C-alpha positions as CSV (number, residue, x, y, z in Angstrom):
1,M,0.0,0.0,0.0
2,A,1.5,3.3,-1.1
3,H,2.0,5.9,1.7
4,Q,1.0,9.4,1.0
5,H,2.4,12.5,2.5
6,D,1.1,14.4,5.5
7,G,-2.5,13.4,6.4
8,G,-2.7,10.7,3.7
9,Q,0.0,8.8,5.4
10,G,-2.0,8.5,8.6
11,K,-5.0,7.3,6.7
12,S,-2.8,4.7,5.0
13,H,-1.6,3.3,8.3
14,Q,-5.2,3.2,9.6
15,S,-6.4,1.3,6.6
16,T,-3.5,-1.1,7.0
17,W,-4.6,-1.9,10.6
18,R,-8.2,-2.3,9.6
19,A,-7.2,-4.7,6.8
20,H,-5.6,-6.9,9.4
21,W,-8.2,-6.7,12.2
22,D,-8.8,-10.5,12.0
23,L,-5.1,-11.2,12.6
24,L,-5.0,-8.7,15.4
25,T,-8.1,-10.2,17.0
26,A,-6.5,-13.7,16.8
27,L,-3.3,-12.3,18.4
28,A,-5.4,-10.8,21.2
29,I,-7.2,-14.1,21.8
30,L,-3.9,-16.0,21.8
31,I,-2.3,-13.5,24.3
32,T,-5.4,-13.7,26.5
33,V,-5.3,-17.6,26.5
34,L,-1.6,-17.6,27.3
35,I,-2.0,-15.1,30.2
36,L,-4.8,-17.2,31.7
37,E,-2.9,-20.4,31.3
38,Y,0.6,-19.4,32.4
39,A,0.2,-16.2,34.5
40,F,-3.0,-17.1,36.4
41,T,-2.7,-20.9,35.9
42,I,-6.4,-21.0,34.9
43,E,-7.2,-24.0,32.8
44,L,-10.2,-23.5,30.6
45,P,-12.7,-26.4,30.1
46,N,-11.7,-28.4,27.0
47,L,-14.7,-27.3,24.9
48,A,-14.2,-23.7,25.8
49,A,-10.5,-23.8,25.0
50,L,-11.3,-25.6,21.7
51,G,-13.9,-23.0,20.7
52,L,-11.8,-20.0,21.7
53,N,-8.7,-21.3,19.9
54,L,-10.6,-22.4,16.9
55,V,-12.0,-18.8,16.4
56,A,-8.4,-17.4,16.7
57,Y,-7.1,-20.1,14.3
58,L,-9.7,-19.4,11.6
59,L,-9.2,-15.6,12.0
60,A,-5.4,-15.9,11.5
61,G,-5.2,-18.8,9.1
62,W,-8.3,-18.7,6.9
63,N,-6.2,-17.4,3.9
64,V,-3.6,-20.1,4.4
65,L,-6.3,-22.8,4.6
66,R,-8.0,-21.4,1.5
67,M,-4.7,-21.4,-0.4
68,A,-3.9,-25.0,0.8
69,F,-7.3,-26.2,-0.5
70,Y,-6.8,-24.3,-3.8
71,K,-3.4,-26.0,-4.2
72,L,-4.7,-29.4,-3.3
73,K,-7.5,-29.2,-5.9
74,R,-4.8,-28.7,-8.5
75,A,-2.8,-31.7,-7.2
76,D,-0.1,-29.5,-5.8
77,F,0.4,-31.4,-2.5
78,F,3.8,-30.1,-1.4
79,N,3.9,-26.4,-0.7
80,E,4.1,-24.1,2.3
81,F,0.4,-23.6,2.6
82,V,-0.3,-27.3,2.8
83,L,2.6,-27.8,5.2
84,M,1.4,-25.1,7.6
85,S,-2.2,-26.4,7.4
86,V,-1.1,-30.0,8.2
87,A,1.2,-28.9,11.0
88,T,-1.4,-26.6,12.7
89,L,-4.4,-28.9,12.2
90,G,-2.3,-31.7,13.5
91,A,-1.7,-29.7,16.7
92,F,-5.5,-29.4,17.1
93,A,-5.9,-33.1,16.5
94,I,-3.7,-34.0,19.5
95,G,-5.2,-31.3,21.7
96,E,-2.4,-28.7,21.5
97,Y,-4.8,-25.9,20.5
98,T,-2.8,-23.0,21.7
99,E,0.4,-24.1,19.9
100,G,-1.6,-24.6,16.6
101,V,-2.9,-21.0,16.9
102,A,0.5,-19.6,17.9
103,V,2.2,-21.1,14.8
104,M,-0.5,-19.8,12.5
105,V,-0.6,-16.4,14.1
106,F,3.2,-15.9,13.9
107,Y,3.2,-17.2,10.3
108,A,0.5,-14.7,9.4
109,I,2.4,-11.9,11.2
110,G,5.5,-12.8,9.2
111,E,3.6,-12.6,6.0
112,W,2.2,-9.2,7.0
113,F,5.7,-7.8,7.7
114,Q,6.9,-9.2,4.4
115,D,4.1,-7.7,2.4
116,A,4.6,-4.4,4.2
117,A,8.3,-4.4,3.3
118,V,7.6,-5.0,-0.3
119,Q,4.8,-2.3,-0.5
120,R,7.1,0.2,1.2
121,A,9.8,-0.5,-1.3
122,K,7.4,-0.2,-4.2
123,A,6.0,3.0,-2.9
124,S,9.5,4.4,-2.3
125,I,10.5,3.5,-5.9
126,K,7.4,5.1,-7.3
127,A,7.8,8.2,-5.3
128,L,11.3,8.6,-6.4
129,L,10.7,7.9,-10.1
130,D,7.2,9.3,-10.7
131,I,8.0,12.8,-12.0
132,R,4.7,13.2,-13.8
133,P,2.8,16.3,-12.8
134,E,-0.6,16.0,-11.2
135,I,-2.1,18.9,-13.1
136,V,-1.9,19.7,-16.8
137,T,-3.4,22.7,-18.8
138,V,-5.5,21.5,-21.7
139,L,-7.0,23.7,-24.4
140,R,-10.7,23.1,-25.0
141,N,-12.8,25.4,-27.1
142,G,-10.0,28.0,-26.9
143,T,-10.0,28.0,-23.1
144,A,-7.1,26.8,-20.9
145,M,-8.4,24.3,-18.3
146,P,-6.4,22.7,-15.5
147,V,-7.2,19.0,-15.3
148,H,-5.6,15.8,-14.1
149,P,-3.5,14.2,-16.9
150,S,-5.6,11.1,-16.9
151,E,-8.6,13.2,-18.1
152,V,-6.8,14.3,-21.3
153,M,-7.7,12.4,-24.4
154,V,-5.6,11.6,-27.5
155,N,-5.5,14.5,-30.1
156,E,-6.2,17.1,-27.5
157,T,-3.8,20.0,-27.1
158,I,-2.0,20.7,-23.8
159,Q,-0.1,23.9,-22.9
160,V,3.2,23.7,-21.0
161,K,4.7,26.9,-19.6
162,P,8.4,27.5,-18.9
163,G,9.6,25.5,-15.9
164,E,6.7,23.0,-16.1
165,K,7.0,19.3,-16.7
166,V,5.4,17.7,-19.7
167,A,2.6,15.3,-18.5
168,L,1.8,13.3,-21.6
169,D,3.6,12.1,-24.8
170,G,2.9,14.1,-27.9
171,V,4.2,16.2,-30.8
172,L,5.1,19.9,-30.6
173,C,2.5,21.9,-32.5
174,S,3.8,25.4,-31.6
175,G,7.2,27.0,-32.4
176,S,10.6,25.6,-31.3
177,A,11.1,25.1,-27.6
178,S,14.0,23.8,-25.5
179,F,13.5,20.9,-23.0
180,N,15.5,19.4,-20.2
181,T,15.4,15.7,-20.9
182,A,17.8,14.6,-18.0
183,A,15.0,12.7,-16.2
184,L,14.5,10.4,-19.2
185,T,17.9,10.3,-21.0
186,G,20.4,11.7,-18.5
187,E,21.5,14.2,-21.1
188,S,22.6,17.4,-19.3
189,K,22.3,19.7,-22.4
190,P,18.9,21.1,-23.3
191,D,17.3,19.5,-26.3
192,T,15.6,21.9,-28.7
193,K,12.5,20.5,-30.3
194,H,10.9,21.9,-33.5
195,K,7.3,21.8,-34.6
196,G,6.2,18.3,-35.4
197,E,8.9,16.6,-33.2
198,A,8.1,14.2,-30.4
199,V,7.9,15.5,-26.8
200,L,7.8,12.9,-24.0
201,A,6.3,13.0,-20.5
202,G,8.9,13.9,-17.9
203,M,10.7,16.5,-20.0
204,V,10.8,20.0,-18.6
205,N,10.0,23.1,-20.7
206,L,12.8,25.7,-20.4
207,N,12.1,28.8,-22.4
208,T,8.7,29.4,-24.0
209,V,5.1,28.4,-23.8
210,A,4.7,25.2,-25.7
211,E,1.6,23.6,-27.1
212,I,1.7,19.8,-27.5
213,L,-0.7,17.6,-29.4
214,V,-1.3,14.5,-27.2
215,Q,-0.5,11.2,-28.9
216,A,-0.9,8.8,-26.0
217,L,-3.0,8.5,-22.9
218,F,-1.5,9.2,-19.5
219,K,-1.3,5.5,-18.6
220,D,0.3,4.7,-21.9
221,S,3.1,7.3,-21.9
222,K,6.7,6.0,-22.1
223,L,7.4,7.4,-18.5
224,S,4.4,5.3,-17.2
225,R,5.8,2.2,-18.8
226,I,9.2,2.9,-17.2
227,L,7.5,3.1,-13.8
228,D,5.6,-0.1,-14.4
229,M,8.8,-1.8,-15.6
230,V,10.7,-0.9,-12.5
231,Q,7.9,-1.8,-10.1
232,D,7.5,-5.2,-11.8
233,A,11.2,-5.8,-12.0
234,T,11.1,-8.7,-9.5
235,G,9.1,-10.6,-12.1
236,R,12.3,-11.2,-14.0
237,K,13.8,-13.9,-11.8
238,S,17.5,-14.3,-11.3
239,Q,19.2,-17.7,-11.6
240,T,19.5,-17.9,-7.8
241,Q,15.7,-17.3,-7.5
242,L,15.0,-20.0,-10.1
243,F,17.3,-22.4,-8.3
244,I,15.6,-21.8,-4.9
245,S,12.2,-22.3,-6.5
246,R,13.3,-25.6,-8.0
247,F,15.0,-26.6,-4.7
248,A,11.8,-25.9,-2.7
249,K,9.8,-28.2,-5.0
250,V,12.1,-31.0,-4.1
251,Y,12.8,-30.0,-0.5
252,T,9.1,-29.7,0.6
253,P,8.0,-33.3,-0.2
254,I,11.2,-34.6,1.4
255,V,10.2,-32.7,4.6
256,F,6.7,-34.2,4.5
257,F,8.0,-37.8,4.1
258,L,10.6,-37.3,6.8
259,A,7.9,-36.0,9.2
260,L,5.8,-39.1,8.3
261,A,8.8,-41.3,9.0
262,L,9.4,-39.5,12.3
263,T,5.9,-40.6,13.3
264,V,6.0,-44.2,12.1
265,V,9.6,-45.5,12.2
266,P,10.1,-45.1,16.0
267,Y,7.2,-47.7,16.4
268,F,9.6,-50.3,15.2
269,I,12.8,-49.2,17.0
270,V,11.8,-47.8,20.4
271,E,10.7,-49.9,23.4
272,E,7.9,-47.6,24.7
273,Y,6.3,-46.0,21.6
274,S,3.9,-43.1,22.2
275,F,2.0,-42.0,19.1
276,Y,1.3,-38.6,20.7
277,T,5.0,-37.9,21.5
278,W,6.3,-38.8,18.1
279,F,3.4,-37.2,16.2
280,Y,4.0,-34.0,18.2
281,R,7.7,-34.1,17.3
282,A,6.8,-34.7,13.6
283,L,4.6,-31.6,13.7
284,V,7.4,-29.5,15.3
285,F,9.7,-30.8,12.5
286,L,7.2,-29.7,9.9
287,V,7.0,-26.2,11.3
288,I,10.7,-25.6,11.7
289,S,11.4,-27.1,8.2
290,C,8.9,-24.9,6.4
291,P,10.8,-23.5,3.3
292,C,8.9,-20.2,3.2
293,A,11.6,-18.2,4.8
294,L,14.1,-19.6,2.3
295,V,11.9,-19.1,-0.7
296,V,10.9,-15.5,0.4
297,S,14.2,-14.2,1.6
298,I,15.9,-14.5,-1.9
299,P,13.3,-12.4,-3.8
300,L,13.2,-9.9,-1.0
301,G,17.0,-9.5,-1.1
302,Y,16.8,-8.8,-4.8
303,F,13.9,-6.4,-4.5
304,G,15.8,-4.5,-1.8
305,G,18.8,-4.3,-4.1
306,I,16.6,-3.0,-6.9
307,G,15.0,-0.5,-4.5
308,L,18.4,0.8,-3.2
309,A,19.7,1.2,-6.8
310,S,16.6,3.1,-7.7
311,R,17.1,5.5,-4.8
312,N,20.6,6.1,-6.2
313,G,19.3,6.8,-9.7
314,I,20.1,3.3,-11.2
315,L,17.3,1.3,-12.8
316,F,17.5,-2.5,-13.1
317,K,15.0,-4.3,-15.3
318,G,15.0,-7.3,-13.0
319,G,16.9,-9.5,-10.5
320,N,18.7,-11.3,-13.3
321,F,20.5,-8.2,-14.2
322,L,21.8,-7.8,-10.7
323,D,23.5,-11.2,-11.1
324,V,25.1,-10.1,-14.3
325,M,26.6,-7.1,-12.5
326,T,28.7,-9.5,-10.4
327,K,30.7,-10.5,-13.6
328,V,31.3,-6.9,-14.8
329,D,34.9,-5.8,-14.7
330,T,34.8,-2.7,-16.8
331,V,32.1,0.1,-16.9
332,V,32.0,2.7,-19.7
333,M,30.2,5.9,-19.0
334,D,29.2,8.7,-21.3
335,K,29.3,12.4,-20.5
336,T,25.6,12.9,-19.7
337,G,25.8,13.2,-15.9
338,T,25.8,9.5,-15.0
339,L,28.7,9.9,-12.6
340,T,28.7,13.7,-12.4
341,K,25.9,16.2,-11.8
342,G,25.8,17.0,-15.5
343,V,25.8,20.7,-14.8
344,F,28.6,22.8,-16.3
345,K,30.4,25.4,-14.3
346,V,33.6,27.5,-14.7
347,Q,36.5,25.8,-12.9
348,H,39.4,27.9,-14.0
349,V,40.1,31.0,-16.1
350,V,43.3,30.8,-18.2
351,P,44.0,34.2,-19.9
352,E,46.0,34.2,-23.0
353,G,49.5,35.8,-22.8
354,M,49.5,36.4,-19.1
355,G,49.4,34.5,-15.8
356,E,46.4,34.2,-13.5
357,G,48.1,36.5,-10.9
358,E,48.7,39.2,-13.5
359,L,45.0,39.1,-14.5
360,V,43.9,39.4,-10.9
361,N,46.2,42.4,-10.4
362,L,44.8,44.1,-13.5
363,T,41.2,43.6,-12.4
364,A,41.8,44.6,-8.8
């Protein structure tokens, strides 16, 4: 969820809490049960404990159970949703209600934190890269009207004053005008456009009132596509991510079968076999062996890298390009402000036929 500035940010936080009221309620029930059980040593009747914990479990784990059912219908038996469902429902089956709820609640909290981190990174990237103005002046029936760029249609004419950013892609239909294109191309020198030449969203008009005939909708501008590309960069998976995904598909069924073996095999090798004890241990094994942390941590690492690079003005099309950077030994830069500020200034004055000191004395 993108955070807005000032008052909007508070509203965003409030809506985030409201969106997770079910998880927060489950957490409150879990804490209450734990306090009653361990602080006041009050043991609830079995039926009451089951009902209370079942409510908390469904509030926290409904989405997990739903996803597990969805996966099972498609014959996908070995995944984190099925694993978590089996482990927690197994805890309920042997009467360990509180532990089943605790596992599901903490899993859901972890997912919440993960989603929040991704959304903050996306919002940060968008805020840094979205240089599109929120208001544009459109000429309708000879009258200049301020509107949001999304309301402007193709073949309408917009007016851009000196110092303003161009909001939509189009062609210049007035006289020549100079534009700062650094935000799009990195070029530090102004680019002079003539009538009929293309002008892109994100350029800054420098010297005269320009009229531009719109050629693309706001959402279809090249700048909008750049923003979408950067925000969807994690869709291009690196070799490491692909390997982890393949590994998880092998690892998860192995964990299931090892947990099953941990329940059954001791029956043949220990003297006093207790199904409850070994089934409980198998459930613990399932929980601690859940591959979700491994599968999630790799994409988050790449997304964090893409976000950090974006904050420093470097755009990566995907995690696979971050991997390629590890093999780079030479980088060639042009003169357009990639490493420098791209703004010219006088560093030294070298007069012809005399030294710098003589010139200073003459002008003093």
